[in-house]
C-alpha positions as CSV (number, residue, x, y, z in Angstrom):
1,M,-46.1,-11.7,65.1
2,D,-47.2,-9.1,63.0
3,K,-50.7,-7.6,61.8
4,R,-50.5,-9.1,58.0
5,Q,-49.2,-12.4,59.6
6,L,-52.3,-12.9,61.4
7,W,-54.7,-11.9,58.5
8,I,-53.4,-14.8,56.5
9,Y,-53.5,-16.7,59.6
10,W,-57.7,-16.3,59.6
11,Q,-58.0,-16.8,56.6
12,I,-56.3,-20.3,56.8
13,L,-57.8,-21.1,59.6
14,F,-61.3,-19.8,57.9
15,P,-61.3,-20.4,53.7
16,G,-64.4,-19.6,52.6
17,A,-66.0,-18.0,55.7
18,G,-65.6,-14.2,55.5
19,P,-68.0,-13.8,57.7
20,R,-67.4,-15.2,60.6
21,I,-64.3,-13.6,60.7
22,W,-65.4,-10.5,60.9
23,Q,-68.2,-11.1,63.6
24,L,-64.9,-12.8,65.9
25,I,-63.2,-9.3,64.9
26,K,-65.9,-6.7,65.5
27,Y,-66.9,-9.6,68.4
28,F,-63.0,-8.8,70.1
29,G,-62.5,-5.9,69.0
30,S,-59.3,-6.6,66.6
31,V,-57.8,-8.9,64.7
32,E,-55.0,-9.3,67.7
33,Q,-57.7,-9.1,70.6
34,A,-59.1,-11.8,68.2
35,W,-56.1,-14.4,67.9
36,Q,-54.9,-13.7,71.5
37,A,-58.2,-15.2,72.5
38,G,-58.8,-17.7,74.8
39,E,-61.0,-21.1,74.4
40,S,-63.0,-20.1,77.1
41,D,-63.3,-16.3,75.5
42,L,-63.8,-18.3,72.1
43,G,-66.7,-20.8,73.3
44,A,-69.3,-18.0,74.4
45,I,-69.3,-17.3,71.1
46,P,-73.2,-18.9,70.1
47,W,-72.3,-20.0,66.5
48,L,-68.6,-21.2,67.9
49,G,-69.8,-23.3,71.5
50,P,-67.3,-24.3,73.7
51,K,-66.5,-27.6,71.2
52,G,-65.9,-25.2,68.2
53,A,-63.6,-22.9,70.2
54,Q,-61.8,-26.2,71.0
55,K,-60.9,-27.0,67.6
56,L,-60.4,-23.8,66.8
57,V,-57.4,-23.3,69.5
58,R,-55.9,-26.6,68.0
59,R,-56.4,-25.5,65.0
60,R,-54.4,-22.2,65.8
61,E,-51.6,-23.9,67.7
62,S,-51.0,-26.6,64.8
63,I,-50.6,-23.4,61.9
64,Q,-46.6,-24.1,60.6
65,F,-46.5,-20.8,59.2
66,D,-42.9,-20.8,57.8
67,R,-43.7,-23.8,56.0
68,V,-46.8,-22.4,54.4
69,I,-44.8,-19.5,53.1
70,N,-42.0,-21.5,51.8
71,Y,-44.4,-23.5,50.2
72,L,-46.0,-20.7,48.7
73,N,-43.3,-19.1,47.8
74,D,-42.2,-22.6,45.4
75,I,-45.3,-22.0,43.4
76,G,-45.1,-18.5,43.2
77,C,-47.8,-17.9,44.7
78,S,-47.9,-13.9,46.7
79,V,-50.7,-13.2,49.8
80,I,-52.2,-9.8,50.1
81,T,-54.3,-9.4,52.7
82,I,-56.9,-7.0,53.1
83,E,-54.5,-4.2,54.5
84,D,-52.0,-4.3,51.6
85,E,-52.2,-1.3,48.7
86,D,-52.5,-3.9,45.8
87,Y,-55.5,-5.2,47.7
88,P,-58.7,-5.4,44.7
89,T,-60.5,-2.3,46.1
90,L,-64.3,-3.2,44.6
91,L,-63.3,-6.4,46.7
92,K,-62.7,-4.6,49.9
93,D,-66.2,-3.1,49.3
94,I,-68.1,-5.7,50.0
95,Y,-69.8,-7.4,52.8
96,D,-67.4,-10.1,53.5
97,P,-64.5,-9.6,52.0
98,P,-61.7,-12.0,52.2
99,P,-58.7,-11.0,54.8
100,A,-56.2,-12.4,52.7
101,L,-55.9,-13.8,48.6
102,F,-53.5,-16.4,47.5
103,V,-52.4,-14.7,43.9
104,R,-50.4,-16.4,41.4
105,G,-49.6,-14.4,38.3
106,K,-50.7,-10.6,39.3
107,L,-53.4,-8.9,39.6
108,P,-55.1,-5.6,37.4
109,N,-54.4,-2.4,38.9
110,N,-57.5,-1.0,40.5
111,E,-57.9,1.3,38.3
112,R,-58.8,-1.0,35.6
113,T,-62.6,-1.6,34.9
114,A,-63.4,-5.5,35.6
115,V,-66.4,-7.3,33.9
116,A,-67.3,-11.0,35.2
117,V,-68.4,-13.8,32.5
118,V,-70.2,-15.9,34.0
119,G,-72.7,-19.1,33.2
120,S,-72.6,-22.7,32.5
121,R,-70.8,-25.6,32.7
122,K,-72.3,-27.4,29.9
123,P,-73.5,-25.1,27.5
124,S,-74.9,-24.9,23.8
125,P,-72.3,-24.2,20.7
126,Y,-74.5,-20.8,20.8
127,G,-73.0,-19.9,24.3
128,L,-69.5,-21.2,24.0
129,A,-69.1,-18.6,20.5
130,A,-70.4,-15.6,22.7
131,A,-68.8,-15.8,25.5
132,E,-65.6,-15.6,24.0
133,D,-66.3,-13.0,21.3
134,I,-67.2,-10.7,23.2
135,A,-64.5,-11.9,26.2
136,T,-62.3,-11.3,23.3
137,E,-63.5,-7.6,22.3
138,L,-64.1,-6.6,26.0
139,A,-60.5,-8.0,26.5
140,R,-59.3,-5.9,23.0
141,S,-60.9,-2.7,24.9
142,D,-58.6,-2.5,28.0
143,I,-61.1,-4.8,29.8
144,V,-60.4,-7.1,32.4
145,I,-62.5,-10.4,32.3
146,I,-63.3,-12.1,36.0
147,S,-64.3,-15.7,35.8
148,G,-63.7,-19.1,37.5
149,M,-62.3,-21.3,35.4
150,A,-65.0,-23.8,35.3
151,R,-65.9,-25.8,31.8
152,G,-68.0,-24.3,29.7
153,I,-68.9,-20.6,29.8
154,D,-66.1,-19.8,32.8
155,T,-63.6,-21.0,29.9
156,A,-64.7,-19.5,26.7
157,A,-64.5,-16.3,28.3
158,H,-60.5,-16.7,29.8
159,R,-59.5,-18.3,26.5
160,G,-61.4,-15.4,24.7
161,A,-59.8,-12.1,26.9
162,L,-56.4,-14.3,26.2
163,K,-57.4,-14.2,22.6
164,G,-57.4,-10.6,22.8
165,K,-54.1,-10.2,23.9
166,G,-55.7,-8.8,26.8
167,T,-55.8,-9.7,31.4
168,T,-57.7,-12.4,32.5
169,V,-58.5,-13.3,36.2
170,A,-59.5,-16.6,37.3
171,V,-61.0,-16.9,41.1
172,L,-60.7,-20.4,42.2
173,G,-62.8,-22.4,44.8
174,C,-60.1,-24.5,45.6
175,G,-56.1,-23.9,46.7
176,P,-54.1,-21.9,44.2
177,D,-51.7,-25.0,43.3
178,V,-54.9,-26.9,42.4
179,V,-55.8,-27.5,39.3
180,Y,-59.8,-27.8,38.8
181,P,-61.0,-29.1,36.4
182,K,-57.9,-30.6,35.5
183,E,-57.9,-30.4,31.4
184,N,-57.3,-26.6,32.6
185,A,-54.2,-26.9,33.4
186,R,-52.3,-25.2,30.0
187,L,-55.2,-22.6,30.2
188,M,-54.4,-22.4,34.0
189,D,-50.7,-21.7,33.4
190,K,-51.5,-18.6,30.5
191,I,-53.8,-17.2,32.8
192,I,-50.8,-17.0,34.8
193,E,-48.6,-15.4,32.4
194,Q,-51.3,-12.7,31.2
195,G,-53.3,-12.4,34.6
196,A,-54.0,-13.7,37.9
197,V,-54.9,-16.7,39.1
198,I,-56.6,-15.9,43.1
199,S,-58.3,-17.8,46.0
200,E,-58.8,-17.5,49.4
201,F,-58.4,-21.4,50.0
202,P,-55.2,-21.9,51.2
203,P,-53.1,-24.7,48.9
204,G,-53.8,-27.9,49.1
205,M,-57.5,-27.0,49.4
206,A,-60.0,-29.6,47.4
207,P,-62.9,-28.7,45.2
208,L,-65.8,-28.6,47.6
209,A,-69.0,-28.1,46.5
210,W,-69.9,-25.4,49.0
211,H,-66.0,-23.3,48.3
212,F,-68.2,-22.1,44.8
213,P,-71.5,-19.9,46.3
214,A,-68.5,-18.5,48.2
215,R,-66.2,-18.1,45.4
216,N,-68.7,-16.3,42.8
217,R,-69.4,-13.2,45.7
218,I,-65.5,-12.8,45.1
219,I,-65.9,-13.0,41.2
220,S,-68.8,-10.1,41.4
221,G,-66.9,-8.7,44.3
222,L,-64.4,-7.5,41.4
223,S,-66.1,-6.6,39.0
224,Q,-68.1,-3.4,37.8
225,A,-70.7,-5.7,36.0
226,V,-71.6,-9.1,35.6
227,L,-72.1,-10.8,32.0
228,V,-74.4,-14.2,32.3
229,V,-74.0,-15.7,29.1
230,E,-75.8,-19.0,29.7
231,A,-78.0,-20.6,33.0
232,A,-80.3,-23.1,33.5
233,E,-82.9,-22.1,36.6
234,K,-81.0,-23.3,39.5
235,S,-77.3,-22.3,38.2
236,G,-74.1,-20.8,39.8
237,A,-74.2,-18.1,37.0
238,L,-77.5,-17.2,39.0
239,I,-75.9,-16.7,42.5
240,T,-73.5,-14.4,41.3
241,A,-75.9,-12.6,39.8
242,D,-77.5,-12.3,43.3
243,F,-74.1,-11.5,44.6
244,A,-73.9,-9.3,42.0
245,L,-77.2,-7.1,42.6
246,E,-76.5,-6.9,46.9
247,Q,-73.0,-5.6,45.8
248,G,-74.8,-2.4,43.5
249,R,-72.4,-4.2,40.6
250,D,-74.4,-4.1,37.3
251,V,-76.2,-7.2,36.0
252,L,-76.2,-7.8,32.4
253,A,-77.2,-11.0,30.4
254,I,-77.3,-12.8,26.6
255,P,-80.9,-13.6,25.6
256,G,-80.9,-17.5,24.3
257,N,-83.5,-19.7,23.0
258,I,-86.9,-19.9,24.6
259,T,-86.7,-23.8,24.2
260,S,-83.4,-24.5,25.6
261,P,-82.9,-24.8,29.6
262,N,-79.6,-22.9,29.3
263,S,-81.3,-19.8,28.6
264,V,-84.9,-19.8,31.2
265,G,-82.1,-17.8,34.2
266,T,-80.6,-15.6,31.3
267,N,-84.4,-14.7,29.9
268,K,-85.3,-14.2,33.6
269,L,-82.8,-12.1,34.7
270,I,-84.0,-10.2,31.5
271,R,-87.2,-9.5,32.7
272,Q,-86.2,-8.6,36.0
273,G,-84.0,-5.8,35.1
274,A,-81.1,-7.1,33.6
275,R,-79.4,-5.6,30.6
276,L,-79.9,-7.0,27.8
277,V,-76.5,-8.1,25.9
278,T,-76.0,-8.6,22.7
279,K,-72.6,-7.1,21.9
280,A,-69.7,-5.3,23.2
281,E,-71.1,-2.2,22.6
282,D,-73.6,-2.9,25.0
283,I,-71.4,-4.0,27.9
284,L,-69.1,-0.6,27.7
285,E,-72.2,1.4,27.0
286,E,-73.4,0.5,30.4
287,L,-70.8,1.0,32.3
288,G,-70.3,4.2,31.1
289,L,-67.6,3.8,28.3
290,G,-69.7,4.1,25.1
291,T,-67.8,2.8,21.9
292,L,-64.6,5.1,23.2
293,Y,-62.2,2.7,23.8
294,L,-63.9,-0.5,21.6
295,N,-62.1,-2.0,18.8
296,Q,-64.5,-1.7,15.7
297,I,-63.8,-4.6,14.0
298,S,-67.5,-6.0,13.4
299,S,-68.5,-4.3,10.3
300,S,-68.2,-6.2,7.1
301,P,-66.0,-3.9,5.3
302,D,-63.6,-4.2,7.1
303,F,-62.6,-8.2,6.0
304,N,-62.3,-7.5,2.4
305,F,-65.1,-10.2,2.2
306,T,-65.4,-11.5,-2.1
307,A,-69.2,-11.7,-2.7
308,G,-69.3,-16.0,-2.0
309,E,-68.0,-14.3,1.6
310,R,-70.3,-12.0,1.9
311,D,-73.2,-14.0,1.7
312,L,-72.1,-16.7,3.5
313,W,-70.6,-14.4,6.3
314,E,-74.9,-13.2,6.3
315,V,-75.9,-17.0,7.1
316,L,-74.2,-17.5,9.6
317,S,-74.8,-16.9,13.0
318,Y,-74.3,-18.7,16.4
319,Q,-76.5,-21.3,16.0
320,P,-74.2,-24.2,14.3
321,M,-75.4,-24.8,10.6
322,S,-73.8,-28.2,8.5
323,L,-72.4,-27.4,4.9
324,E,-75.7,-28.4,3.4
325,Q,-78.0,-25.5,5.6
326,L,-75.5,-23.3,4.3
327,V,-75.6,-24.1,0.6
328,E,-79.2,-23.9,0.8
329,A,-79.3,-20.7,3.6
330,S,-76.7,-19.0,0.8
331,K,-77.5,-20.2,-2.0
332,L,-74.1,-20.4,-3.3
333,S,-73.1,-23.9,-4.9
334,P,-71.5,-26.4,-2.9
335,Q,-67.9,-25.7,-4.1
336,D,-68.6,-21.9,-3.8
337,T,-69.8,-22.7,-0.2
338,A,-66.3,-24.8,0.6
339,A,-64.2,-22.7,-0.8
340,A,-65.5,-19.6,1.2
341,I,-66.3,-21.6,4.7
342,T,-62.1,-22.5,4.3
343,M,-61.9,-18.2,3.9
344,L,-63.5,-17.6,6.8
345,E,-62.2,-19.9,8.8
346,I,-58.5,-18.7,7.7
347,K,-59.8,-14.9,8.7
348,G,-60.7,-16.5,12.2
349,L,-64.5,-15.4,11.3
350,V,-65.6,-18.8,11.5
351,R,-65.6,-21.4,13.9
352,L,-65.7,-25.5,12.8
353,L,-67.5,-27.3,16.1
354,P,-67.7,-31.0,16.6
355,G,-70.2,-32.7,13.6
356,K,-69.0,-30.6,10.7
357,V,-70.9,-27.5,11.8
358,Y,-70.2,-24.2,11.6
359,V,-70.4,-20.7,14.0
360,K,-70.0,-17.3,14.0
361,A,-66.6,-16.9,15.3
362,R,-66.7,-13.3,15.7
363,L,-69.8,-10.5,16.8
């Protein structure tokens, strides 16, 4: 049994429990010696104990490695171990990196800059639009977008990266062959085509609640910076931000409505020193890239606005507005407002949301 295979074995035995694996290896001196340890030696470890050691030995003996590898090949999933050259450099440097990663698609090379975009699973239209648009602009600037493929902000971030023809990586809290949430099946396929879906959990593992905090350390670990778009006071996105701080990553946040529960977490982060972000340029500046790589498309002259379109564009925001509200705010006639909003939709500058309300679709 070669060393690479042992890393995979340990990952299968202790998915999502990186610290435990590293404690075992440190205790016994090497990955090989840890694997060869008998039940009595394993039982001497306080957090494992005799019963835990007995269970571990049984699980160790029950692994059918060839069967696992054959299944991974069937689903187009590779395994990258911590000693492989293509293991993410940033992730390798955190306190408890996964010994192995299950990867569907292709991870970006280690020279690429990556930014995590995370937030609420029940976001407002403002949060969805902000996450998607910033991710689009960053992707067009060759920034890799990292997120967790959860409902809400994560999904918007991946979609924005795909829209920007960039690279995006989804870190799962379940096996690489499990689609969660189920409605993201098509999105998962597109991410695999244009980036990668990765997990420290082996095939078939369900998305259990405790998996996601463990998953969050990988999201931040893969990134130079973490952008929190919307987050309630007790949000998984704030766990990711905490990991980012521990790992020495930049933490950034988009300010939100002070009356919205989804803004409590982000506004608190800003009070505590997180960089306030209102556009993609802010993130590039924080990373020391300035606007060198940013595709400037947000200035209105580039849109070839008619007078009516310009008037309407100036009153639109990320806060949803009905057609009647747009008529009142823009001072245009109902007919001119309807015509202008239609043209802005065609140009991809406005998004129609459920309830027949409109928000800006660009920064």
